[in-house]
C-alpha positions in Angstrom: 70.7 64.1 87.1 72.6 67.0 86.0 74.8 68.3 88.2 74.5 72.3 89.5 76.9 74.9 89.5 76.6 77.6 91.9 78.3 81.1 90.3 78.7 84.5 92.1 78.7 88.1 90.8 82.0 90.7 91.0 81.7 94.3 91.1 79.3 96.3 88.9 76.5 94.4 90.1 75.4 96.3 93.1 72.6 98.3 93.2 70.6 100.6 95.7 68.2 98.5 97.8 69.8 95.6 97.4 69.3 93.0 100.6 66.6 95.1 102.0 63.9 92.8 101.5 66.6 89.9 102.8 67.6 91.4 105.7 63.8 92.1 106.8 62.3 88.3 106.2 65.7 86.4 107.0 67.3 86.9 110.4 70.8 85.1 109.8 71.1 87.4 107.0 70.5 90.3 108.9 73.0 88.8 111.4 75.6 87.8 108.7 75.2 92.0 107.8 75.9 92.8 111.4 78.7 90.6 111.8 80.5 91.9 108.4 79.5 95.6 109.9 81.6 95.0 113.0 84.5 93.9 111.2 84.0 96.9 108.5 83.6 99.3 110.7 81.0 100.4 107.8 77.4 101.1 107.8 77.3 98.5 105.0 73.4 98.3 105.1 72.9 102.3 105.3 75.0 102.3 101.9 73.5 99.5 100.5 69.5 100.5 101.0 69.8 104.1 101.3 73.0 105.4 99.2 73.6 107.5 97.6 75.2 105.7 94.2 78.0 107.5 94.0 79.2 106.1 97.9 77.9 102.5 97.0 80.1 102.5 93.3 83.3 103.1 95.7 85.5 99.8 95.8 86.2 100.1 98.9 82.2 99.5 99.3 80.9 98.1 96.3 82.7 94.9 96.7 82.0 94.1 100.7 77.9 95.0 99.6 78.0 92.5 96.9 80.1 89.7 98.8 78.2 90.2 102.3 74.7 89.9 99.9 75.9 87.2 98.1 77.0 85.0 101.0 74.0 85.8 102.8 72.0 84.7 100.0 74.3 81.3 99.9 73.6 80.6 103.6 70.1 80.9 102.8 69.7 78.7 99.9 72.3 76.0 101.7 69.5 76.0 104.6 66.6 74.8 102.5 68.7 71.7 101.8 70.5 72.7 98.4 74.7 72.1 98.0 76.7 72.9 94.5 78.6 70.5 93.0 80.7 73.0 91.4 81.2 77.5 92.7 82.7 79.4 90.6 82.8 83.5 90.9 83.9 86.5 88.7 86.5 88.6 90.1 85.2 89.4 93.4 82.9 86.7 93.4 85.6 84.0 93.8 85.4 84.9 97.7 81.8 84.2 97.9 82.0 81.5 96.2 85.0 80.1 98.5 83.1 80.8 101.6 80.1 78.8 100.2 82.2 76.1 99.1 83.7 76.1 103.1 86.8 76.9 101.9 87.2 80.5 103.8 85.6 81.1 107.2 83.0 84.2 106.7 85.0 86.3 109.1 88.0 85.6 107.2 87.0 86.3 103.8 85.3 90.0 105.3 88.6 90.9 106.1 90.6 89.4 102.8 87.6 91.4 100.9 88.2 94.5 103.3 92.3 94.5 101.8 91.4 93.7 98.5 89.0 96.8 98.3 91.1 98.9 99.4 94.3 98.1 98.0 92.4 98.4 94.1 91.4 101.6 95.2 94.6 102.7 96.2 96.4 101.4 93.1 93.6 103.0 90.6 94.9 106.7 92.7 98.4 105.4 92.0 97.5 104.3 88.4 94.6 105.9 86.6 93.4 103.4 84.2 89.7 102.3 82.9 88.3 99.8 81.2 86.4 98.8 77.7 84.0 96.0 76.6 84.7 95.0 72.9 81.7 93.2 71.3 81.8 91.7 68.3 85.3 90.6 68.0 87.4 87.1 69.2 89.6 87.3 72.4 92.9 86.3 70.3 92.5 89.2 67.6 91.9 91.3 70.7 95.1 90.2 72.4 96.5 91.1 68.8 95.1 94.5 69.0 96.3 95.6 72.6 99.8 93.9 71.8 100.1 96.6 68.9 99.2 99.9 70.9 103.3 100.6 71.5 102.2 103.3 73.3 100.3 103.1 76.8 99.6 99.8 78.8 96.4 98.1 78.4 95.4 94.8 78.2 93.4 91.8 77.9 90.8 91.6 81.6 87.6 89.9 81.0 87.2 87.2 78.4 83.5 86.7 79.4 81.8 85.0 76.8 81.5 84.5 72.4 82.0 88.4 71.2 82.3 90.0 74.8 86.2 90.3 75.8 86.9 93.3 77.9 90.1 95.2 78.2 91.8 97.8 80.5 94.8 99.8 81.0 95.6 103.2 81.1 92.9 105.7 79.4 94.5 106.8 76.0 96.0 102.9 75.7 92.4 101.5 76.0 90.8 104.3 73.5 93.5 103.7 71.2 92.9 99.6 71.0 89.1 100.3 70.9 89.9 102.0 67.7 92.2 99.7 66.5 89.3 96.6 67.4 86.5 98.2 65.4 88.9 98.4 62.1 89.7 94.7 62.8 85.9 94.1 63.0 84.5 94.9 66.2 80.8 95.4 66.1 81.4 98.3 69.5 83.8 99.6 72.0 82.3 100.4 74.8 83.4 102.2 77.6 83.2 101.4 81.0 82.2 103.4 84.5 84.4 101.7 86.2 87.1 103.4 89.0 90.5 101.5 87.7 91.9 99.2 85.2 90.9 96.2 86.8 92.8 93.0 85.8 95.5 95.2 84.1 99.2 95.0 85.0 98.5 98.6 86.8 96.9 96.3 89.1 100.4 95.4 90.2 100.7 97.5 93.2 97.1 96.2 94.6 98.5 92.3 94.1 101.9 92.6 95.6 100.2 95.0 99.0 97.2 92.2 99.2 99.9 89.2 99.0 100.4 89.4 102.8 96.7 89.1 103.2 96.1 86.4 101.5 99.3 84.1 102.6 97.9 84.6 106.2 94.7 83.8 105.4 93.1 80.6 106.6 92.2 78.2 103.5 90.9 75.1 103.3 90.1 72.4 100.5 86.6 73.3 99.1 83.5 71.1 99.8 83.2 71.9 95.9 84.9 72.2 92.8 86.5 75.5 92.6 87.1 77.0 89.4 89.8 79.7 89.9 89.8 82.9 87.4 93.2 82.9 86.4 93.4 78.9 85.2 89.5 77.8 84.6 90.5 74.8 85.7 89.0 73.6 88.9 91.7 72.5 92.1 90.8 71.9 96.0 94.8 72.4 96.5 94.6 75.5 99.4 98.5 76.6 98.1 96.5 76.9 94.7 93.9 78.8 95.8 95.8 81.6 97.5 98.2 81.9 94.6 95.1 82.5 92.5 93.5 84.9 94.5 97.2 87.3 94.1 97.2 86.7 90.8 93.5 87.4 89.9 93.7 90.8 90.4 96.4 91.6 87.8 95.4 88.8 85.3 92.6 88.2 83.0 89.1 86.5 84.0 88.6 83.7 82.5 84.9 83.4 82.4 84.5 81.9 79.1 86.3 79.1 79.5 85.4 78.4 83.0 81.2 77.9 81.9 82.7 75.6 79.4 85.0 73.2 81.5 81.8 73.6 84.3 79.3 72.0 80.7 82.3 69.4 79.7 81.7 68.1 83.6 77.8 67.5 83.1 76.9 70.9 84.9 73.5 71.5 83.8 72.0 73.6 85.9 73.7 77.3 87.0 73.0 79.6 89.3 73.7 82.8 89.7 73.5 84.0 93.9 74.0 87.8 94.2 72.9 91.0 93.0 71.9 91.4 89.4 71.8 88.7 86.4 74.6 89.2 84.1 76.5 85.7 85.3 72.7 84.6 83.1 73.7 86.8 80.8 77.1 85.7 79.7 76.1 82.2 80.2 73.1 82.4 77.5 76.0 83.9 75.4 78.2 80.6 75.9 75.4 77.8 76.4 71.8 78.9 75.4 70.2 75.5 76.5 71.4 75.7 80.1 69.1 75.8 82.9 70.3 79.5 84.5 67.9 80.0 87.9 68.8 83.5 89.9 69.1 84.2 93.6 69.1 87.5 94.6 66.8 88.4 97.4 63.4 86.1 99.1 61.2 85.2 96.2 64.0 84.3 93.8 65.1 82.3 97.0 62.0 80.2 96.8 61.3 80.1 93.0 65.1 78.2 93.0 64.7 76.3 95.8 61.4 75.0 94.2 63.0 74.3 90.8 66.2 72.6 92.1 
């Protein structure tokens, strides 16, 4: 039988109402949210269930909300007798993956996600920037386009799937790179509605500030094979995981390579655990023959548990 990977979404997957039904029907999920709210000092469920959307979209709220819901769903799936062979998360999703794999305790991870979000939000104010999805052009060419922008900072931020690469940096530099990419053959350059230039050099102050939190955090060897964003190579070494979490803030997310390497190791079933279906969409572009399941609430949880 083929192996199973659990993959966890990052910022941008949030939506008003997410997690409400799970909290109403699952006592353990409700307790997980209560623990997180005590640590954060934030009415997380009220923001998730009622909004407003602008408040939920703030990095300091969106990241903890997605993380806590993803962990609650993973715990529910585990309680039904299922465990992953491999785990990975897209950006923020790495923290959900590491908790699911037993490498970081939930309470410790809540604090890390909070510190990460605050560090990144502060960097967004200090170094304003944006992101743009480039569709229909290969990653090496997009890297050349970014390097060719002489005035301003723009970097490759996410290599998500064939034909979908996200760039990140200063507003004008990103705009210029998008125009240049279209001249090189890109089908579209689609500006993203984000609060900052994530996974670019503009996030270095956030990485430096966040490093102290990661260095003092307790990290164990994961019980499932964990693929960091920065290398797309499985690691079980706590110090490598620690270094990757710091670097990841201002480095590209190698998502396509992560999925390809999981496929090479025999993964046949991918379970996206968390709100939305962003990663499922990317997965279908990388390898349309894989079995994909989504777990974002009680009904999909039952369906996935029966399918596994």
